C-alpha positions as CSV (number, residue, x, y, z in Angstrom):
1,M,-28.1,-3.7,7.7
2,N,-26.3,0.2,7.0
3,N,-23.4,-2.1,4.9
4,P,-22.3,-1.0,1.5
5,S,-22.5,-3.6,-0.3
6,T,-18.8,-5.0,-1.8
7,F,-20.5,-3.4,-6.0
8,R,-21.0,0.3,-4.6
9,I,-17.5,-0.2,-3.5
10,Y,-15.6,-1.2,-6.1
11,F,-18.1,1.2,-8.6
12,L,-16.8,4.0,-6.9
13,A,-13.0,2.5,-6.9
14,V,-12.6,2.0,-10.6
15,L,-15.0,5.0,-11.2
16,S,-12.2,6.9,-9.4
17,A,-9.6,6.0,-11.1
18,A,-11.3,6.7,-13.9
19,W,-12.0,10.2,-13.1
20,I,-7.9,10.7,-12.4
21,I,-6.7,9.1,-16.3
22,L,-9.2,11.6,-17.5
23,T,-7.8,14.6,-15.4
24,L,-3.9,13.5,-16.3
25,A,-5.3,12.9,-19.9
26,S,-7.0,16.1,-20.5
27,A,-4.0,18.0,-18.4
28,R,-0.9,16.1,-20.7
29,G,-3.5,17.5,-23.4
30,G,-3.6,21.6,-22.5
31,K,-7.4,21.5,-21.7
32,W,-7.2,22.3,-17.7
33,P,-10.7,23.6,-17.7
34,I,-12.2,19.6,-18.1
35,A,-8.8,18.5,-15.9
36,A,-9.9,20.6,-13.2
37,I,-13.8,19.3,-13.2
38,C,-12.5,16.1,-13.8
39,L,-10.3,16.3,-10.5
40,V,-13.5,17.4,-8.6
41,M,-15.3,14.7,-9.5
42,A,-12.2,12.5,-8.5
43,V,-11.6,14.0,-4.8
44,A,-15.5,13.8,-4.4
45,N,-15.9,9.8,-5.5
46,S,-12.4,9.0,-3.1
47,V,-13.7,11.2,-0.2
48,Q,-17.3,8.8,-0.9
49,L,-15.3,6.0,-1.2
50,Y,-13.9,6.4,1.5
51,R,-16.3,7.2,4.4
52,L,-18.0,4.0,2.9
53,T,-14.4,2.0,3.7
54,R,-14.5,3.4,6.9
55,A,-17.5,2.7,7.8
56,R,-17.3,-0.6,7.3
57,R,-14.5,-1.3,9.6
């Protein structure tokens, strides 16, 4: 009963990818503080996604 929903897993995957894209776009534009924040958010979402999928096996 504690399994995460499939929607949540896909949502976190898309959200992580979006943060990575924003990180790259910000870094390319020279906005390093924004790029750093986006990178932290991408890592946080990726770790949460890893924990959800690791527990699902």
